[in-house]
N, C-alpha and C positions, 0 to 999 in steps of 0.2 A: 457227878452229873455229866452227861454227854456234852460234847462241844457244841452240837447243834441244838441243844435244849433251849427253849425260849422261856423267858420269864412269864409266868402265867398270870394274866390279868382277868379275873373271872367275875362276871356279874350274872346273876341267876335269871333265866328266862323261863316262863311258863308257856308251853305250846300245847294247846288242846283245842277241841272243836265242840261247840255247842250246837243246838238244833238249828240256829240261823247260819251256821257255817263259819263263824268267826273264830280266831285263835283266842282261847281262854285258858284258864288253869283248872280244868275239870278232869281229875282222875289221872292215875298213873298209866292206865292202859294206853291212852293216846300217845303219851310221851314215849313209852316203850316202842310203839309202832313207828313213830317218826324216827326214832333212833335206829330202828331196824332198817328203815329205808336208806338212811344215810350210810349205815354200815354196809349194806348191799352195794350201793353205788361206789363208795370208796374202796371197798374190798375187791372190786372187779379189776382194778389196775394197780394193786400193790401200794395202797396209800400209806402203809406202815413206815415207809422210808421218808415220808415228807411230813412237815409240820401242818397242823390243821388250825385254821382261824375261823371262828364262828362269830358272825355279826348279826345281831338281832335288833328288831324295832318293836317295842312294846313293853309290857310289864312282865315280870318273871316270878317263878316259884322254884322251890327246891326239887320239885318232881322231875322236871325236864333236865335240869343240870345234872342231877344224880344219874339219870339214865344215860346222858351223853358221856359223862366221865367214865362210867362203866365200859362204854364202847371204845372211847378214844384216849382215855387218860394215860395210857402207856406208850404213846407215840413219841416221835422225836421232839415234838413240842405241840402243845394244845393251848389255844387262847380263846377266850370268850369275851365279846364286847357287846354291851347293851347300849343302844342309842335311843335317846329320848327325842321324839319328833315333835315339832311345834304343831299344835292342832289346827291353828287357823290357816296357815299357808302350806301345811304339810312339808316343812323344810327343816334342815338342820340349823341349829343355832351356830353362830360363828365360833363360839368357844368349843362346842362339841366337835365341829368339823376340824378345827385345828388340832384338838387333842387326839381324835381318832386317827387322823392322818399321821401325826407324829408317832403314835404307838404302832401303827401298821408298818411304817417305814422301819422301825426298830425290829419288828418281827421279820420283815423281809431281809434285812441285812444279816440276821443271825440264822437264816434258814438255808439249807441246801436246796430244797424244793418246797413248794407251798401249795396248799389247797385252801381256797377261801369259800366258806359257806355263808350265804346271806339269806336270812329268813324274815319274812314279813307277812302280815295278814292282808296288807293293802298294796295294790299294784303301784300307786303313787309313791309310797314309801320305798318300795323295792327299787323303783326307777331312780330315785334320789340317791339311795345308798350305792347302787351300781354305778351311777354317773360319777359320784365322788371318788370311789375306788379306782375307776377307769381314768379319771382326769389326773390323778396324782401318780400315774405310772405304776400302779400296783398289780395290774393284770397283764404284765409283759409275758408273752408266750415263752415257755410252756406252763406258766402258772394256771392251774385249773380253778374254775369258778362253778359252784353249784348254787343256783338261785332256787329257793324253796318257798312256795306260796300256794294259794288255791284259787280256783276260778276257771273260766273257759279260756282256751288258747287264743281265741279271737280278741280277747281284751288286752293282749300283750303287744300290740303293734307299737306303742310308744317306746318299748325297750328293745325292739328288734335290732336296731343299729348297734347298741352296746353288746348284745349277745352274739351278733354275727362277726364282730371284729375281734372277739376274744375266744379263748379256749373254754367255752362256757356251755353249760346245759341248764335247762329249766325243768324243775320237778314240780308238777301240779298235783296237789292232793285232791282226790276225787272220792265219790261214794257217800255212804251214810255217815252219821256221827261217829260210828265206831272205826272209821277210816280203814277200809279194807283194801284199797288199791290206790295207785298213783301212776302217772305217765311221765316219761322223760322225753324232752324235746331238745333238738339242736337247730340252730338257725344258720343257714348257709350264707357266706359272704356275698356281697354285691347284689345277688338276686333277692336276698332277705327271705328266701323260702324256708318255711319251718317244716322239719321232718320229725316224725315220732320214732325215736331210736330204741326205746325200751319201755316196758311196763313192769310195775311191781305189784305183787300180791303177797299175802303172808307166806306163800310157798317159796318166794324168792324173786329175783330180778330176771326178766326174760327179754332178750333182744328181739325187736320186732322189725328190723331193717338190716340191709347188708352192711350198714355202717357200724363201726365200734361206738362205744358209749361216748368217748371223746375223740371224734374223728379229726385227723389232721387236715383241716379244711383248706389250708393254703398251699399244701404241697402240689395239689392239682385241683383247680377250681372246678367243682362238679357242674355248676350252672354257668360257668364262664363269668365274664365281668368286663366292664369298660373302664380303663384307667386314663387319667389325664397326666401326660408326661411332659416335662419341660426339657428343652434342648436348645443349644446355641452352637454357632459355628466354632469349631475347634479342630481345624485340619491337623493331621490326617484322620483323627478319630471320628469326627463328625464334620461333614461338609454341607453347608446350607446354601442353596442357590435360590434366589428370588426370581420368580417368573411371573409374567403378566397373564392374568386370567381374563380372557375375552368373553366369558359366558355370563357376565352379570346382566340381570334382567333390564335395568334402567339404561343400558347402553354404555355405561362407564366401565372402567376396568379397575382391577385391584391387584395388589401384589400377593402372591401365594408362595409358600416356601416348599422346596424339594429337599429332602434329607437323604444323605447317603454316607457311607463310611463304615469302618469296622464296628464301631459302637452300635450303629443301627442294625448291622447284621447280627450282632450278639443279642440285641434286644428283641429282634424277630424270633430268635431261638427261644428266649425266655417266654415270649407271648405264646408261641406254639406249644411249648412244653408244659407251661402252667395253665394254659387255656384261658387267655384273656385277649381282648382287643385294646388298642390304645390310640389316642390322638395326641399329636405333638403340638406343643405351643412354645412360643419364644418369649423370653422375658422382655418387658417393655423397654428396659434400659440396655438390653443386649449384653448382659454381663453375668458373671457367676455369682457375685454377691459378697459384700463386706458389711461389717457391723458399723452402723453410724454411732456418733457420740450419744444419741438418745436411747441406744439399745436396739433399735429396729434394724432390719436387714434389707439389703438391696438385692436385685437380681434373682436368680433361680433359688438361692438359699432363702430369700424372703418369701418366695412363692411356696416353698416347702413349709416354712415356718407358719405361714398364714393358712396352710392347708388348701391352697388354691389348686395344687397338683398333688398326685399321689407319689410320684417319683420324679427324679431328674437324672438324665443320662450322663451329662458331664463329658468326660470324667472329672471328678473333683479331687483336689489335693486334700489329704486328710490332715486336719489341724484340730487342736484341742478346743479352740473357740467355736468352730462349726459343730463339733461333736456334742456340744451342749444343747443344740436346737434341732439336730437331725440325726439320723442313723446312716452309717456307711455300710455298703455291702462288702463282700470279700474284695481285697485289693487285687488289682490286675497288673500293675507295672509301677516302676519307679522312674521319675524323670527329674532332670536338673535344669537350671537356667543357665544360658550362655549368651554371650554378646555376638551379634551378627553385624559385621562392619564391611565397608568397601575396601577392596584390596588396592594398594597403592600402584603407581605406575612403575615400569621397569626403570631401575636406576643403576648407574655405574658406581662401584665402590672405589674411590681413588686410593684407598689403602689396601686394595686387593693384593698388591704385591707381597704383603706380609702374611697372607693367608697360608702359603706353604710352610712357613716357619711356625709350626704349632708348638705348643708347650713341650710335647714329647721330643720334638726335634732339638729344641734348645737344651733341654736337660741332657739328652744323649750326646750332643756335640760338646758341651762344656764338661761333661763327665769324661769323655774320651780325651779332651785336652788336659785335664788334670792327671789322668793316668800316664799320658805321653810325657808330660813335664816331670812327673815323678821318676819314670824310667830314665829319662835323659839326665836328670840330676844324679841319679845313682851311677850312671856310666861315668860321669865326670869325676865323681868322688873316688872311684877305683882306678881311674886313669892316671898314668904317670906324666902325661902331657900337661900343658898349662890349663889350669882349671878356670872355667868361665863362671861368672857370678850368676846368681839366680835370675837377676834382671835381664841379663843377656840371653839366657836360655828361653825365658818367657817371651822376650821380644822376637826371637827367631821363629818360634812356632806360631805366634800370633800373626806375624807377617805372612806366613803360608796360609793361615786361615783367612786372611783378608786379601789373598791373591796378589801379594807383593813379591818383588824379586828377592833372592837370598843368595849370598855368597858363602859357601860352605868351605871353611879352611881346616876343618878337623881332619887329621890323617886316619882317624879310627874308622874302620869299615863298619863297625856296629853303629856308630853315630850316623854315618851316611845312610845306612839301611833304615834307621828309624826316621830320618828326614824323608826318605823316599816313600816309606809306608804312609806317613802323615800327609804327604802331598797327594798320593793316590786317593786316600780317603776324602780329602777336601775336594779333589777333582770330581769324584762321584757325587758328593753332596751338592756342589755348585751346578753340575749338569742336571741333576734331578730337580733342583730348585728352578732352573731356567725352563725346563719342560713344563712344570706345573704352572709357572708364572704365565707362560703363553696361553695355557688353557684358561686360567682364571681371568685373564684380561678380556676374554670373550664372554664372560658371565655377566648377566644383568640381574639385579636383586629387586624383589617385589616386597615392599614394606608392608608389614602387618603389625602395627604398633599396639593395638588394643587387645592384649592377651589376658588382662585381668580387669575386673570392675573398678579397681582403684585407679588404674591408668586412665580409664574413661573419665572418672570423677575428677581427676587432677588436671584434665585438659579443658581449659575454659572455652574452647571453640567448638566443643562437641555437645550435642543435645541427645539425651537418652529417651527412648520411646519404649514404654511398657504397655502391657495390656491392662485395661481398666477393670477395677473391682474384682481382683483375684486374691487368692491367699498370699501371693507374693507381695502385692500392693499393701495388704493388711500388715504384713511383716515389716515392710519399709516404713509405713506411717507410725507403727507402734514401737520402732526401735528407739532406744534412749541414748545409745552411744555406738561407736564403731562405724564401719564402712556404710552400713545401711542408713544410719542416721545422717551421715554426710551426703549420701545420695538424695535423701529426702530434702535436705537443705538446698540442693541445687534447684528445686522448684521455685524458690524465691527469686532466682535470677533468670528464670525462663529456660533452664536447661533440663527440665524434667517434664515430660508430657505423657498422657495416657490415651490409648485408642482402643476401639473394639477390634476383635479378631478378624472381622470382615474387611478391615483396612490394611491387613498385613502386606498384601501384594502391592497395592498402590504406594504404600509407605516406602518399601525397599526400592521400588522403581523410580520414585520421585525424590525422596528425601535422603535415604541412605546412599543412593547412587551418587549424590552430590559430594559425599564425603564428610559433611558436617553433622550427620545424624548416625546413631547406631540403634539397632533394634535389640531389646533385651527380653527374650522369651524362652520357652522351654526348648530343650535340645531337639526333641523330635520335630517340633514345629519349624525350627531353624533348618533342619535337614530337608524337610519337605519344601520349604521356600527356595533353598538352594537348588533342589532337583527341578522344581518348576521353572526357575529362571534358566537353568541349563537346557531343559527341554525346549524352551522357547527361543533362546538365542544361540545355544551351542557353546557358550562361554562360561567360565567360572570367575565371576567378577566380585564375589564376596567371599568372606572367610569367617570361621567360627573361632572364638577365643579358646585357648587351652584350658583356662580356668572354668570349672563348673561349680555352681553354688546353689544354695537354697534347695536341697533335695526334698522331694515330697513323694509319698505313696499315693496312688490315684485309684479311685473307685466310684461307683454310682452312689446315689443317696436316696433315702426314703424318708417318709415322715417319722418323727420320733416314736419309737416303740411299735413300728409297723410289723404286723405278723407275716407280711410277705417276705421279710428278710431271710428267713430260713430257706424257703423255697428258691429264692433268687440266688443265694449263696451256693447252694448245691450245683446249680447249673453253671454259674460262673467258674466254680472250681473245676468242673469237668472241661469246660472250654479252655481255660488257662493252662491246665496241666497237659492237655493234649497238644499244645503249641498252636492251636488253631487261630487264636487272636493275633499272635505274632506273624503268622502266615498272611493274615488279612492285611496287617500293617505294611508288610513288604510289598504286597500287590498294589496297595493304595498309593505307594510312592515310587513310581518308576524313576530310574536313574538316581536312586537315593544315595548311592556311594560315589557318584561321579565327581562331586566337588567337596567331599568331606575333608580331604587333605590335599588341597591344590599345591603345586610346587611353589617354593619361595625363590627359586633361581631358574633362569632361562639362559640359553646360550644363543649368541648371534654371530653372524659373519660380517664384520665391518673393519675398516682400517683403523689403526690406532690414532688417537687424537689427544690433545692436552687434557681433555676431560677424563680420559682413561688413566693417565699416568702422572698427573700433577703431584701426586703424593710422593713419587720417586724423586722428583726435582726438589721437593721440600726437604727430604732427607739429604740430598746431595748438597744443596745450598747451606743447610745447617752444618754439615760436616766441614765445608769450606770455611764457614765463619768461625767454627771452633778451632780449626787448624790455624787460621789467620791470627786469632787471639793468642793461641799458644806460641806461634812464631814471634809475634810482637812482644809478648812477655819475655820470651827467651832473649830476644835481641836487647831489650831494655836492661835486663839483668846482666847480660854480658858487657854492655857498655858501661854500666855503673860499677863493674868490678865485682859484682856479687858472685859471678861464675868464673872460675879459673880455667 
């Protein structure tokens, strides 16, 4: 059995027409004719590669099912469901609804592609069945739907919305009781205009319009459409400016918003290319949205969830939790979170005199000393003169290293030459150190202590500022352990606060500037804020942490199972791969690289003071104390006779 073959759940349906035009079980002629219509429709686009699901409402006989099996029984999968409708309110029973939904989900999971056929003699029944299939996400594009019934097209206004939002066609049976013709209709999105795309007679299926049988209605909207789109301030992607509208009739004024930025430019391309208009709305709480404990959503995600808007520009970080209630478009970029903090004041490092003596210098000097001592010891071993002890040899060469005087009594020219070479080497080393020391004494250091989130969390005097109701906040609040849980715990002591993105600029100018707050937001937003401050003041007074964390891929969002997704993704792919979006971002942030890596050291011209070199005096005094202790110990030991 093929991998894509579906378990067949077959109930028999009788589909016939009597003199009053109702579906009954009268004769095999009608059953064969209806099967021929479905065969013509499905055969027009290669249905043999997809499974077929037939859903019927009514009683059934073997006549129709036998005819249908002859036509479709050899496909990848073929399933037939008969649904009993309640007569009083023309609705599905709860048990039937649950059962059919479960079975259809099983069919969908085991199908490579799917065609659903719904037949009913009554428009009300057809609308209920179509609504149930649509509500449970079984008509996700490009799943095709064929709704088969009879009557006049004007009677199908109640199901126009379901037909327009899905890859659906409506087949209306017409003519006399022998059923000699049928018409095929497609409903365009947004305008809900119905077009007759084909007609059927015993001679076959004939297209009656320029459109294919299953037109891709959302690649380019034929009649256009109006979308409600949510957006909020997210510089540099979207910048929202509130302006006062003075044209209100009653003499009062109100605030209206002006939108700009690369995401708005991208959305304008989508609107022109797909052929729709849009109106932008802001979420009441000015946030992206997180899930509340009761399962509801805030912000723009909540607006999408409640179908108050068709799309939201964002861009939104892609998370598993959000993906359960909305659809993401093609991703556009990846961003990280960083810490933006105030740079410290210029400080003098009192231990700067040790800076020239790097690890490499110490290793090289000590290595050279070991080699020289080894050579000197070898010379004394082969010499016929008085041999000096190892301690004496070490003492002599260390004195030269420490710039002490030395009396050389050895008559050997080789020994004198080795002493001279070691003295020259030490002279070069000391002179190099002296030159570097004078340069380093003119250096001032700018402290940048918060290079990681952990350093911020461990400093009790620092308050963290995050953006409210974002995917990052959802991660912080849901963390059970680790650094993010520790960050969430700081809220209890007032060191964790959230703000809207419209308050970024005022926050860094007032709170972060004081030095007791840091702003924790996306990397690109941080760079934009640095650039704005530099453009305004000409100074780089803030810095970004080296650590980047919480990486997220960003995209726009649509309603769950929205058919606009395919059309939108094609355009976003073209814009992203051309580099156009990155170009817009660079233009939106002037001076974007001016303060990315500000210097941590500066040089000054000033006279030396105790503040510059007190570390040297600490070393000097420590040396004197150690020498005094050694001298006193030696004197006591000599007086007591311990030393001869």
